N, C-alpha and C positions, 0 to 999 in steps of 0.2 A: 937277635935271637930272643924269643919270648921268655919271660921269667917263669911262666907256668905252661905246662903241657896239659892235655886232657887227663892224662894219667895222674899228674901232680894234683890237679884240681879234685879228682876223685879221692885221692889219699887225704888231702886237706879236709874235704867234706866229711869223710869217714872219721877223721881225727876229731873234728868239731862235734860230731854226733856222739862219739865216745866220751868226750869231756862233759858234754851236757848230761848224758846218761849217768856218768859217775857223780856229778853234782847232785842229781836227783836221788841217787842211791845213798850218798853221804847224808843228805837231809833226812831221808827215811830212817837211817840208822841212828840219827841224833835225836833222841826223844826230847831233849831240851828245846829243840826248835819247833816242837809241836805247838800248834795254835791253841790258845785259850779261848773258848767260845764266849760269845756275848751272853751275859746272864739274864735270861728272860724271867720276868716276874719276881725279881730280887726284892722289890718293895714289900712283898708278902712275907719275907723272911723276918727273922728276929732283928730288931733294931739294936745295935750294939752301943752306939753313942753318937753324938754330934759335936763338932768343933767348929770354930770360926778362925780362919787364917786372915789376920788383919794386916794393914799396910806396913806395920813395923816389922813384920816377919820377913826374913830373907827370901822365902819362896812365894811371897805375895804376887809378883808379876805373873807367875805361871800357875799358882794354886790358890790365889786369894778367893775368899768366899766361904760359904758354909759347906762343911763336909759331913755327910751322914754315912755311917758305917753299918753294913748289914751282914748277917751270917746265916747260911743255910743250916738245916738241922744237924748235919754232920759237924759243921764248924762250931755250933753251940756246944756240942759234946766236947769238942777240943778245948773250948774255953773252960769248961767244967773240969776236965781232967789235966789240962796242961799239955796234952799231946793231940795234935789234930789228925784224925783218921783220913785215909784216902777218900776223896769225894767231898772234902771240905771246900767251901767256896766263900771267900770274903770279898765284899764290894765296898769301895770308897766312892760314893757319889758326890762329886763336887758341883755346887751350884753357885752361880754369880749372885750378887746381892743388888738391891736397889732401895733407895729411900722411899718411904711411904709418902703419899700425898693426901690432901683433904682429910678425911676421918682417920687415915692411917699415918698422918704426919707424926714424926718422932719415932716411927717403927722402922726397923731394918727388915726388909722382906726378901724372900727368895725371888730370883729372876730365872733366866734360862740355865739349863744344865751346862756346865763347863766341861765335865769329863766323867768317865768311870774308870777307876783303877781296880783291877781284879786279880785275885790270887786264887789258884786252884791247887789242891794237894793231890798229888799222884806220884808216889815214890818210884814208880816204874818209868813213867814218861819223862820225869824231871829229875833224874838221878844226879845230875851235875849242879843242881841249884837247891839242894837241901830238900828235894821232894816237892818243891813248889814251882808252878808255872805262873808267869806274870804277864799282864797285858794292860794296855791303855786304849781307851776308846774316846775319841773326841766327840763332844756334845751328844747327839743322839745317834751317831753312826754305829752300826753293828760291826764295822770293820776295824780290827785292831791296828795299831800304828807302831808298836815297839819293834825295833831291830833286835837282832840277837845280842848285840853289844849292850843295848839299853836294858834288855832282860837280865843280862849279867850284872849290870849296875844295881838293878832292883834287888837281885839276890844277894849281892855283896853287902848292901845296906841292911837288908832284913836278916842276914846271918848274925848280926849283932844283937838281935832281939833276945830277950831272956827266955821266951817261951815259944819254941818251935817256929822261929822266923816271924812271929806275930808280935807286934808292938802293942796293939790295943787290948783292952780288957772290957768286958761287958759292964756297963754302968749299972750299979746296984739300984 
């Protein structure tokens, strides 16, 4: 006796379609799963600060190198007031380093981009993460790589920041 009949196959197919549709509907209802777009032209924004993550830091294997932080005009206002308005975008551009040679010997130079980490303030889309969306882009790829779980970890850490989920301050 066969395990499935044509009628059973139809019921199973309809059930799978319903489950798929439900998953799409749940994602649509979850604003925290909304994608953070790749930030075009971020280098024309306000430079906030730069740091170097060296070999002695625990995050060096994944984040080592020079990090430049940029803020769009809305985020600059947030730095000024302490509360970031919707539309604020912060970018952490990580670049690898290389030793200079010839006339640049003794200098630490920028090499290829390692990553972009981006925060976007939208208190309607990202209600469950303090109003912030998070994304990570590898090298020059405009496609984000963070899972929902990883976004949650970003939010958990940034929730400890003293100023609206933002650790950095504009360098005077």
